[in-house]
VOGU-3710 file (C-alpha; in Angstrom, 3 decimals, decimal comma):
1> maqrdfydvl> -5,251/52,159/9,633  -7,422/54,631/11,570  -5,611/56,782/14,119  -6,474/56,276/17,761  -8,221/58,986/19,719  -5,565/61,141/21,396  -7,343/61,097/24,743  -7,378/57,276/24,632  -3,682/57,256/23,709  -2,817/59,174/26,896
11> gvgrdadeaq> -5,504/57,451/28,957  -7,276/60,628/30,094  -10,813/61,946/29,815  -11,810/64,825/27,569  -12,202/67,069/30,618  -8,615/66,473/31,792  -6,710/69,621/32,741  -3,162/70,534/31,715  -1,539/68,953/34,776  -3,385/65,658/34,259
21> iksafrrkam> -2,383/65,559/30,577  1,270/66,214/31,399  1,283/63,552/34,124  -0,311/60,992/31,791  2,216/61,811/29,055  5,104/61,309/31,443  3,854/57,868/32,474  3,159/56,697/28,916  6,407/58,053/27,481  8,474/56,311/30,135
31> qyhpdrnpgd> 6,516/53,103/29,567  7,107/52,993/25,791  10,476/54,757/25,493  12,768/52,794/23,084  15,640/52,962/25,563  13,528/50,789/27,874  12,171/48,610/25,059  15,104/47,944/22,683  14,058/46,220/19,449  10,338/46,401/20,266
41> geaernfkqv> 8,613/47,872/17,187  5,216/48,006/18,887  6,622/50,061/21,772  8,216/52,436/19,266  4,887/52,979/17,471  3,113/53,562/20,794  5,828/55,989/21,777  5,247/58,023/18,603  1,502/58,067/19,202  1,980/59,250/22,787
51> neayevlkdg> 4,162/62,150/21,651  1,804/63,056/18,806  -1,129/63,104/21,208  0,731/65,212/23,753  1,881/67,766/21,162  -1,771/68,478/20,362  -3,441/68,228/23,761  -0,884/70,368/25,602  -1,604/73,297/23,249  -4,904/75,079/23,916
61> ekraaydrfg> -5,562/76,103/20,306  -4,603/72,716/18,832  -6,666/70,930/21,466  -9,730/73,059/20,674  -9,357/72,293/16,958  -8,959/68,593/17,680  -12,015/68,523/19,954  -14,058/70,044/17,124  -12,713/68,368/13,982  -10,741/65,377/15,210
71> haafeqaggp> -7,665/64,277/13,243  -8,967/66,083/10,148  -7,980/69,379/11,784  -4,313/68,618/11,090  -4,506/67,083/7,616  -3,341/68,974/4,520  -4,687/68,618/0,965  -1,849/66,281/0,124  -2,482/64,098/3,133  -1,084/64,103/6,636
81> gpggfggggf> 2,352/65,556/7,131  5,136/63,763/8,987  3,646/62,184/12,037  0,142/63,030/10,731  0,197/66,745/11,651  -0,012/69,082/8,664  3,664/68,832/7,762  4,672/69,888/11,276  7,716/67,619/11,096  7,818/65,448/14,218
91> efnfgggsfg> 11,288/63,966/14,413  12,244/61,303/16,920  15,844/60,434/17,609  15,751/57,159/19,521  18,934/56,670/21,445  21,784/58,734/22,825  20,448/61,843/24,534  16,940/61,729/23,115  15,263/61,276/26,479  16,347/64,720/27,668
101> difedifgdi> 15,018/66,354/24,477  11,625/64,639/24,692  11,050/65,746/28,291  12,437/69,243/27,854  9,086/70,942/28,398  8,506/68,875/31,561  11,946/69,287/33,110  12,725/72,691/31,630  12,470/74,361/35,003  15,008/71,880/36,396
111> sgmnqggrrr> 17,450/72,132/33,531  17,233/75,924/33,443  16,309/75,971/29,728  13,185/77,027/27,923  11,703/75,267/24,909  13,852/75,462/21,826  17,137/75,091/23,717  17,670/78,805/24,315  19,941/79,793/27,159  18,358/80,949/30,382
121> qptrgqdlry> 18,422/84,723/30,654  19,611/86,484/33,825  16,661/86,780/36,162  15,045/89,974/37,420  16,285/91,270/40,765  14,484/90,498/44,008  11,724/92,682/45,432  12,462/94,428/48,726  10,204/95,230/51,699  10,449/98,296/53,916
131> nmevsledaf> 8,283/98,718/57,045  7,305/102,320/57,837  5,360/103,611/60,842  3,602/106,980/60,529  1,649/109,068/63,021  -2,122/109,378/62,825  -1,711/113,040/61,846  0,594/112,101/58,953  -1,844/109,403/57,884  -4,545/112,089/57,805
141> tgkqttirvp> -2,623/114,741/55,855  -0,121/112,603/53,956  3,570/113,464/53,838  6,687/113,498/51,715  9,612/111,800/53,394  12,921/110,122/52,653  14,051/106,646/53,608  17,420/104,892/53,548  17,286/101,383/52,165  20,115/98,828/52,348
151> sadqcascgg> 20,334/97,378/48,880  22,604/96,320/46,077  23,359/98,737/43,288  24,731/98,286/39,812  28,510/98,213/39,815  29,810/101,443/38,292  33,161/99,893/37,332  31,703/97,293/34,959  28,295/98,809/34,234  26,595/95,749/35,721
161> sgseggaarv> 28,173/93,274/33,302  30,422/91,665/35,921  33,401/91,745/33,523  36,522/93,825/34,059  36,157/97,027/32,066  32,706/95,965/30,850  34,169/93,404/28,438  31,812/90,973/26,733  31,272/87,544/28,255  32,537/84,440/26,514
171> tcgqcggrgr> 30,893/81,141/25,612  31,032/78,563/28,393  33,551/75,876/27,503  31,857/73,217/29,629  28,461/73,246/27,921  29,445/74,854/24,605  27,003/77,703/25,164  23,911/75,501/25,577  23,586/76,180/29,297  23,171/72,498/30,163
181> vrasqgfftv> 25,130/69,260/30,122  24,050/65,644/29,729  24,722/62,735/32,041  23,689/59,083/31,843  21,548/57,657/34,631  20,603/54,030/34,147  18,441/53,693/31,030  18,285/57,410/30,405  20,406/60,369/29,440  19,335/63,364/31,540
191> ertcarcqge> 20,145/67,019/30,999  21,134/69,251/33,893  21,976/72,906/34,321  25,621/73,575/33,617  27,361/74,077/36,953  29,918/76,491/35,522  27,621/79,027/33,824  24,449/78,271/35,842  22,453/77,727/32,660  23,336/81,041/31,006
201> gevidkpcrt> 25,683/79,568/28,374  28,239/82,318/28,933  30,867/83,011/31,555  32,961/85,984/32,587  36,539/85,607/31,429  37,933/88,347/33,684  35,671/89,198/36,650  35,387/92,826/37,705  37,654/93,528/40,654  35,124/95,814/42,322
211> cngagrvrre> 32,128/93,452/42,385  33,939/90,110/41,859  31,815/89,369/38,797  28,418/89,875/40,447  27,685/93,073/38,526  26,430/94,813/41,673  27,743/96,114/44,984  26,176/96,538/48,420  25,316/100,061/49,511  22,597/102,178/51,110
221> ktlsvnipag> 20,436/104,411/48,960  18,185/107,325/49,861  14,726/107,426/48,310  11,966/110,017/48,380  8,571/108,551/49,284  5,140/110,136/49,020  2,770/108,904/51,741  -0,754/109,691/50,484  -3,481/110,991/52,799  -5,737/108,250/54,151
231> vddgtrirla> -3,200/105,430/54,508  -4,064/102,769/57,063  -2,364/99,752/58,616  -1,299/97,412/55,828  -1,324/100,003/53,023  1,320/98,999/50,489  3,236/101,530/48,386  5,190/100,241/45,382  8,335/101,929/44,089  8,957/100,325/40,709
241> gegepgmrga> 12,557/99,439/39,912  13,893/100,331/43,381  14,463/96,745/44,507  17,561/94,593/44,118  19,274/94,946/40,729  19,370/91,754/38,694  22,585/89,854/38,245  24,805/91,058/35,393  22,566/93,774/34,057  19,159/92,096/34,507
251> ppgdlyifvs> 16,229/94,404/35,424  15,830/95,353/39,092  12,969/94,272/41,322  10,559/96,622/43,097  10,502/98,114/46,587  7,300/97,678/48,600  6,688/99,974/51,565  4,266/98,535/54,128  2,684/101,269/56,237  1,526/100,972/59,854
261> vaphdvfhrd> -0,138/103,790/61,833  1,111/104,415/65,369  -1,402/104,418/68,270  -2,617/107,895/69,288  -2,931/109,336/72,800  -6,367/110,909/72,207  -7,991/109,341/69,152  -8,878/105,803/68,221  -9,258/105,021/64,520  -11,641/102,518/62,996
271> ganiycqvpl> -11,367/102,635/59,225  -12,278/106,159/58,127  -13,925/107,056/61,450  -12,305/108,619/64,505  -13,421/107,980/68,088  -12,611/110,181/71,058  -13,633/109,517/74,658  -14,111/112,751/76,625  -14,686/113,115/80,414  -17,699/115,289/81,261
281> pmttaalgga> -18,339/117,025/84,598  -21,364/115,723/86,462  -23,010/119,152/86,519  -22,699/119,597/82,735  -24,145/116,128/82,209  -27,104/116,967/84,459  -27,774/120,538/83,349  -26,527/120,403/79,774  -23,990/122,693/78,179  -21,282/122,846/75,556
291> levptvegmr> -18,033/120,942/75,159  -14,959/121,755/73,031  -13,087/118,766/71,611  -9,942/118,477/69,452  -10,061/117,165/65,876  -7,478/115,130/63,984  -6,453/118,117/61,823  -5,519/120,102/64,964  -8,655/122,264/65,165  -11,441/122,524/67,759
301> arvtipegaq> -15,049/121,428/67,425  -17,984/122,417/69,634  -20,378/119,739/70,873  -23,731/120,591/72,489  -24,524/118,373/75,480  -28,248/117,951/76,286  -29,632/117,802/79,837  -29,381/114,382/81,457  -26,491/113,057/79,342  -25,203/109,651/80,428
311> sgdqfrlrgk> -21,828/107,909/80,244  -21,514/106,126/76,913  -23,656/108,598/74,955  -22,107/109,348/71,553  -22,256/112,513/69,478  -21,443/112,384/65,782  -19,471/115,070/63,958  -19,959/114,486/60,235  -16,900/114,800/57,996  -14,490/115,269/60,889
321> gmsqlrsrar> -12,902/111,826/60,649  -9,979/110,476/58,617  -9,146/111,250/55,026  -9,980/108,381/52,691  -7,326/107,026/50,354  -7,614/108,290/46,767  -10,780/110,235/47,639  -11,793/113,704/48,796  -14,294/112,205/51,228  -13,711/111,991/54,969
331> gdmyieieve> -15,071/109,750/57,651  -16,911/110,928/60,777  -15,806/111,660/64,307  -17,637/110,196/67,294  -17,417/111,833/70,725  -18,227/109,437/73,570  -18,746/111,066/76,940  -17,823/109,629/80,318  -19,569/111,365/83,204  -17,087/112,052/85,968
341> tprnlspkqr> -17,941/112,002/89,687  -16,173/114,808/91,616  -13,753/114,042/94,434  -12,432/116,002/97,452  -15,610/118,051/97,872  -15,493/121,266/99,840  -17,940/121,677/102,761  -20,049/124,002/100,659  -20,202/121,518/97,759  -21,120/118,681/100,126
351> eildqfreag> -23,871/120,781/101,660  -25,334/121,532/98,220  -25,313/117,854/97,239  -26,942/116,861/100,540  -29,709/119,350/99,847  -30,074/117,958/96,350  -30,473/114,427/97,705  -32,957/115,480/100,368  -34,992/117,192/97,651  -35,387/113,803/95,921
361> gdsnspkstd> -32,574/114,250/93,421  -31,755/110,510/93,383  -35,227/109,748/92,026  -34,273/111,493/88,787  -31,784/108,762/87,837  -33,622/106,645/85,209  -31,017/103,919/84,890  -30,837/103,362/88,635  -34,628/103,306/88,934  -34,939/100,761/86,124
371> ffdrvktlwe> -32,177/98,544/87,534  -33,573/98,367/91,054  -37,098/97,748/89,734  -35,736/94,660/87,953  -33,847/93,573/91,073  -37,017/93,930/93,149  -38,895/91,684/90,719  -36,071/89,121/90,908  -36,168/89,046/94,727  -39,944/88,652/94,822
381> glks> -39,641/85,723/92,410  -37,097/84,017/94,674  -39,338/84,415/97,730  -42,297/82,775/95,989
//
């Protein structure tokens, strides 16, 4: 009798993804499981076909071979092996706890076991986060600093094993070392993580008195951190292995330092560029001159101001901006001037300005002239 197409057996299309194949297998297996169909030979045959189909289609390499060669991809010279798959040896134990075995790869994350019934290994320690604020100057130059991090450290008394004196752990008596136990629920026998050993298959006979069997103790540790030049808000620095130690000797997690740059009194940063707003005396703006401004590295830079400079004019200083992360390049610095009107004039100063106005000085203001020309046109339009 010709074998049915595996995609038809599971009721999925040939473009079905892994999640769709797994979902279809779950539905079909529950439909035809012998525990739900006692004495039904047809259901048993369908159940075998469903499992055969799933064993192939869930595996990328087997599925590719099947898509290309069909059932012939799994036939040997002497004919199909058990279950029709090259002697692979499909064995089905209908009854008892078979349901938990069949769905192991689906519920493995719930039961705490991986395929093959191996005990779950102690998991890696958690990653830690540390928020650090640095000044703009430190972000420019970089710095070496130390931080104190509250963490857990490996217990020195037991070497991280959790057992008194570092003694070996013993096989869990509740699950017999399998890491899971079985319980009947209606038609099915379901496997769950062993509550005593938490799926590890082993327990501590005599817990360490210092850490109470955890294998780690709480303490603060001091770490040296290199802040590279050019860091910006959100820069993340990873210190491998400086996170929480894993339980009972498992590898530690990592420490991630998230950098933020504090606001500056003089400079404003935008990426690799630096902006600085500088007040400019009215006379310098009108007559032109020179202006000294500070730079982020603590030096001075000279800016030439042309005659007739206006508020909002910007002057670019190439290569005077921020350092760039993992690069020798630097951004630029932009000086934006703000023309300042003098206050509390002396009689002599007032006299000079009056003379300036009488000499037609106000007519040399291009922005004012342009604005009032547009206002005049607006008023004439309203009158008409």
